[in-house]
C-alpha positions in Angstrom: -2.2 -11.6 -11.8 -4.8 -12.8 -14.4 -7.7 -10.6 -13.4 -10.5 -10.5 -15.9 -12.8 -7.6 -16.4 -15.4 -9.6 -14.5 -13.9 -9.5 -11.1 -14.5 -12.7 -9.2 -14.5 -12.8 -5.4 -12.0 -14.9 -3.9 -11.9 -16.6 -0.5 -11.3 -14.9 2.8 -7.8 -13.6 3.5 -5.8 -16.3 5.4 -4.0 -15.5 8.6 -0.2 -16.1 7.8 2.0 -18.2 10.3 4.9 -16.5 11.8 8.3 -18.1 12.5 9.6 -17.5 16.0 13.3 -16.8 16.9 14.7 -15.9 20.2 15.1 -12.3 21.3 17.8 -10.5 23.6 16.3 -7.1 23.8 17.7 -5.1 20.8 18.2 -5.6 17.1 22.0 -5.9 17.0 22.0 -8.4 19.9 19.4 -10.3 18.0 21.5 -10.4 15.1 24.3 -12.0 17.0 22.2 -14.3 18.8 20.6 -15.6 15.6 24.1 -16.1 14.1 25.0 -18.3 16.9 21.8 -20.2 16.7 22.1 -20.6 12.9 25.7 -22.0 13.3 24.8 -24.5 15.8 21.6 -25.9 14.4 19.9 -24.0 11.7 16.6 -25.5 12.9 15.3 -22.7 15.2 11.5 -23.1 15.3 11.6 -25.6 12.5 10.6 -28.6 14.7 7.1 -27.0 14.9 6.9 -27.1 11.1 8.0 -30.8 10.7 11.7 -30.6 10.8 14.4 -29.0 8.5 15.2 -25.3 8.2 12.3 -23.0 8.3 11.5 -21.7 4.7 8.7 -19.5 3.3 6.6 -21.2 0.5 8.4 -20.9 -2.9 6.6 -19.5 -5.8 7.6 -20.3 -9.3 10.1 -17.7 -10.6 10.9 -16.2 -7.2 13.6 -16.6 -4.7 13.3 -17.5 -1.0 14.3 -14.9 1.5 15.8 -15.7 5.0 13.8 -15.7 8.0 16.2 -14.3 10.5 17.5 -10.7 10.8 21.1 -11.7 11.0 20.8 -12.6 7.3 20.5 -9.1 6.3 22.7 -6.1 6.4 20.9 -3.0 7.8 22.1 0.2 6.0 20.0 3.1 7.1 16.7 4.1 8.7 14.1 4.9 6.1 11.2 5.7 8.4 10.0 5.9 12.1 6.7 5.8 13.8 5.0 5.0 17.0 5.3 1.4 16.6 8.7 0.9 15.1 10.8 1.7 12.0 11.8 0.8 8.5 15.2 -0.1 7.5 16.8 -0.1 4.2 18.8 -3.5 4.1 20.3 -5.9 1.7 20.8 -9.6 1.8 24.2 -10.7 3.5 25.1 -12.6 0.5 24.1 -10.2 -2.4 23.5 -6.4 -3.1 19.6 -7.0 -3.5 17.9 -4.3 -1.5 14.8 -4.7 0.5 12.9 -2.6 3.2 12.4 -4.2 6.5 9.7 -3.0 8.7 10.4 -3.7 12.3 7.6 -3.3 14.8 7.4 -3.7 18.6 5.0 -6.4 19.6 2.8 -4.4 21.9 -1.0 -4.8 23.0 -1.9 -1.4 21.1 -0.5 -2.5 17.7 -0.6 -6.2 17.5 -3.8 -6.1 15.5 -2.4 -3.6 13.1 0.7 -5.9 12.5 -1.3 -8.9 11.8 -3.6 -7.2 9.5 -0.7 -5.7 7.5 0.9 -9.0 7.1 -2.4 -10.6 5.9 -2.9 -7.9 3.3 0.6 -8.0 2.2 0.2 -11.8 1.7 -3.1 -11.3 -0.2 -1.2 -8.8 -2.4 1.0 -11.5 -3.7 0.7 -12.1 -7.5 -0.3 -8.6 -8.4 2.6 -6.5 -9.8 1.0 -3.3 -8.9 0.9 -3.8 -5.1 3.9 -3.8 -2.8 5.3 -7.4 -2.3 5.9 -9.2 0.9 9.2 -11.3 0.7 9.1 -12.8 4.2 7.8 -12.3 7.7 9.1 -13.5 11.0 9.2 -12.5 14.7 11.2 -12.6 17.8 9.8 -12.3 21.3 9.5 -8.6 21.2 9.5 -7.7 17.5 7.8 -8.6 14.2 9.7 -8.2 10.9 8.1 -7.7 7.5 10.8 -7.9 4.6 9.4 -6.0 1.6 10.6 -5.1 -1.9 12.5 -1.9 -2.0 10.8 0.6 -4.4 13.2 3.3 -5.7 11.4 5.5 -8.3 9.7 7.9 -6.0 6.0 8.6 -5.8 3.3 10.1 -8.1 3.6 13.2 -5.9 7.3 13.5 -7.1 6.1 13.3 -10.7 3.6 16.1 -10.7 6.0 18.6 -9.0 7.3 19.5 -12.5 3.7 20.0 -13.9 0.7 18.2 -14.9 1.4 14.7 -16.7 0.6 13.9 -20.2 -2.5 11.9 -21.3 -0.4 9.0 -22.2 1.2 8.9 -18.6 -2.1 9.5 -16.9 -3.8 6.7 -18.8 -0.9 4.3 -18.2 -0.7 4.9 -14.5 -4.5 4.8 -14.1 -4.8 1.5 -15.9 -2.1 -0.1 -13.6 -3.9 1.4 -10.5 -7.1 -0.1 -11.8 -5.5 -3.5 -11.9 -4.0 -3.1 -8.4 -7.3 -1.9 -6.8 -9.4 -4.7 -8.5 -6.9 -7.2 -7.1 -7.4 -5.9 -3.5 -11.3 -5.5 -4.0 -11.5 -9.1 -5.3 -10.0 -10.3 -2.0 -12.3 -8.3 0.1 -9.8 -5.6 0.9 -10.7 -1.8 0.9 -7.5 0.3 0.9 -9.1 3.5 2.5 -5.8 5.6 2.2 -5.1 6.1 -1.6 -3.2 9.3 -2.3 -0.3 10.3 -4.5 2.2 9.5 -1.8 0.9 5.9 -1.6 1.5 5.3 -5.1 5.3 4.6 -5.8 7.1 4.0 -9.0 9.6 1.2 -9.6 12.9 1.7 -11.4 11.4 0.7 -14.6 8.4 3.3 -14.2 5.6 0.9 -13.2 3.3 1.8 -10.2 3.2 0.1 -6.8 0.3 0.7 -4.4 1.6 0.7 -0.8 0.5 1.5 2.8 -1.9 -1.2 3.9 -2.1 0.0 7.5 -5.7 1.2 7.4 -7.3 -1.3 5.2 -10.8 -2.8 5.8 -10.9 -6.7 5.2 -13.7 -9.0 4.4 -15.6 -6.5 2.2 -17.4 -8.9 -0.1 -20.7 -8.6 -1.9 -22.9 -6.2 -0.2 -20.7 -5.8 2.8 -19.9 -2.5 4.3 -17.9 -1.0 6.9 -17.6 2.3 8.7 -15.1 4.5 10.5 -13.2 7.7 9.8 -9.9 6.5 8.1 -7.6 7.9 5.6 -6.4 11.3 4.5 -9.0 14.1 4.6 -8.6 15.5 1.1 -9.0 12.1 -0.3 -12.0 10.9 1.7 -15.2 10.1 -0.1 -18.5 12.1 1.1 -19.9 9.0 2.6 -16.9 8.7 5.0 -17.1 12.4 6.0 -20.8 11.8 6.7 -20.2 8.8 8.9 -22.2 6.5 6.7 -21.4 2.9 5.9 -19.3 2.5 2.9 -17.7 -0.1 0.5 -14.8 -0.2 -2.1 -16.4 2.9 -3.7 -14.4 5.1 -1.4 -11.3 3.7 -3.1 -12.6 4.7 -6.5 -13.3 8.3 -5.2 -9.7 8.5 -4.0 -8.5 7.2 -7.3 -10.5 10.0 -8.9 -8.7 12.5 -6.8 -5.3 11.1 -7.7 -6.2 11.1 -11.4 -7.3 14.7 -11.1 -4.1 15.8 -9.5 -2.1 13.9 -12.0 -3.9 16.1 -14.7 -4.1 19.5 -13.1 -1.5 19.4 -10.0 -4.6 20.5 -8.0 -7.0 18.8 -5.7 -10.7 18.7 -7.0 -11.9 20.4 -3.9 -10.8 23.2 -1.4 -7.5 22.4 0.0 -6.8 25.3 2.3 -6.0 25.3 6.1 -9.6 25.5 7.1 -10.6 21.9 7.9 -14.4 22.7 8.1 -14.2 24.3 4.8 -12.4 21.2 3.3 -15.2 18.9 4.3 -18.0 21.3 3.3 -16.3 21.5 -0.2 -16.0 17.8 -0.4 -19.7 17.4 0.5 -21.2 20.2 -1.6 -19.0 21.5 -4.2 -18.5 20.3 -7.8 -14.8 19.9 -9.2 -13.7 22.6 -11.6 -12.5 21.3 -14.9 -10.0 23.4 -16.8 -11.0 24.3 -20.4 -7.9 22.7 -21.8 -8.7 19.3 -20.0 -9.2 16.4 -22.4 -13.0 15.8 -22.6 -12.8 12.0 -22.2 -10.7 12.5 -19.2 -13.0 15.0 -17.8 -16.0 12.5 -18.3 -13.9 9.9 -16.5 -13.3 12.2 -13.6 -16.8 13.1 -13.3 -17.9 9.5 -13.1 -15.4 8.8 -10.3 -16.0 11.9 -8.3 -19.8 11.1 -8.1 -21.1 12.0 -4.7 -23.7 9.1 -4.7 -21.7 5.9 -4.1 -23.9 3.7 -6.0 -23.8 5.8 -9.2 -19.8 6.0 -8.9 -17.6 4.4 -11.7 -16.1 1.4 -10.3 -19.1 0.5 -8.4 -21.4 1.3 -11.1 -20.3 -0.2 -14.4 -17.2 -1.8 -15.6 -14.3 0.9 -15.3 -12.1 -0.9 -17.8 -14.9 -0.2 -20.5 -14.5 3.7 -20.1 -13.4 5.4 -23.3 -10.3 6.6 -21.5 -9.0 2.9 -21.8 -10.0 2.5 -25.4 -6.6 1.7 -26.5 -5.3 -0.2 -23.4 -4.5 -3.8 -23.8 -5.7 -5.1 -20.4 -3.9 -8.5 -20.8 -0.6 -6.7 -21.4 -1.3 -4.4 -18.4 -2.0 -7.4 -16.1 1.2 -9.0 -17.2 3.1 -5.8 -16.7 4.4 -6.2 -20.3 3.5 -2.6 -21.5 6.5 -0.3 -21.7 6.0 2.7 -19.2 6.0 6.0 -21.1 8.9 7.3 -19.3 11.0 5.9 -16.5 11.5 7.9 -13.3 14.8 9.5 -12.5 16.5 7.0 -10.1 18.6 8.1 -7.2 20.8 5.2 -5.8 19.8 6.5 -2.3 16.1 6.9 -3.1 14.4 5.4 0.0 11.2 3.5 0.2 10.2 6.0 2.8 10.5 9.6 3.2 14.2 10.6 3.9 13.3 13.8 5.9 12.0 12.8 9.2 10.6 9.4 8.7 7.2 10.6 8.0 5.4 11.3 4.7 4.2 14.8 4.4 1.9 16.0 1.7 2.2 19.8 1.4 -1.3 20.0 -0.1 -2.8 18.4 3.0 -1.0 20.4 5.6 0.0 17.2 7.2 3.1 16.5 9.2 4.8 13.8 11.1 2.3 13.9 13.8 -0.7 13.1 11.7 0.5 11.4 8.4 0.9 7.7 7.8 4.1 6.0 7.4 4.0 4.0 4.2 2.7 0.5 5.1 1.8 1.5 8.6 0.6 4.1 11.0 2.6 6.7 12.7 0.1 7.0 15.6 -2.3 4.5 17.1 -5.7 4.3 15.3 -8.6 2.2 15.7 -9.0 0.2 12.5 -12.3 0.4 10.5 -12.4 -3.2 10.3 -10.3 -6.1 11.7 -10.0 -9.8 12.0 -9.6 -11.9 15.2 -5.8 -11.9 16.3 -3.6 -14.7 15.2 -2.2 -16.2 18.6 0.8 -17.4 16.8 2.1 -13.9 16.8 1.1 -12.8 20.3 0.6 -16.0 22.1 
């Protein structure tokens, strides 16, 4: 991705154009309908783009993915929410697996669909953000074809115990690159947590779930709103103040703390008011055995005053924790992971239990958690752009 320590602000996120195909009412019928259309003309909606078969822009070293649901084999449901579901799929002409998010185009979720597609488009070029392969639509549904990430989450890793300093530093460095890529494009994630950091089969991290992001957060811009997972929320969010990318660095600190101790830095019991009070007033406890450099790193990230927080104040890459990190190698994803995850051939992109991600430490369940890359319940975004009429026109 080529990010330098001095992160430069890039242009506004552009709205993506969607390719339209006819719809008959359900996915299986749509597949049959598209097969017929493909055989007869292979130019559905292409006339609007200047003729020829519709194609997504090619990037050097990448393949082009089909823009019709009939070109994919759907294997199993990986997740389900209020607006649609995610299917494990493969290309009809190969065994390559992808995750396809299928969303109903309704008034209450059209803004979220457009925003998610924009952010996935903006994530291109960063190896530590979930990648979008293709996006297309029918009359009633929108489809996002994404990479299938099979190595589990950071939550899975810490079940066996705290991680080593080597692994903590490695994953933290890759997360820094991913977050700085988003922030350079004016995007604040707003829902970072262990379950939203997945691992590839090789052992590199992938930040996912862009359903709650705030966009166009450049320079001194701030946003507001109550979004995210309570135990990872920064004090300024809980106090209903305006905030910026500093909230992501706070959540990042919570994640690193959990990788090191398996615990959250603040009270995590069932009493919601006590949770909030702890985040606002308490200071994290650091075990006596914790590495002093790591402790200093966490203290600077879990700074309650936003303008003093590491990531907002100072260059996070210069912290002694990363003294031996070759940032050019990290950005090119050429560093070898300390230990690859255990791979299960059926490891889903989403939670296999009931379609919802549930973090036992937060007391959340299917009714309140976020599906990866989307929301399980309608929520008011903290920031949004004007709707793209090409999707809902």
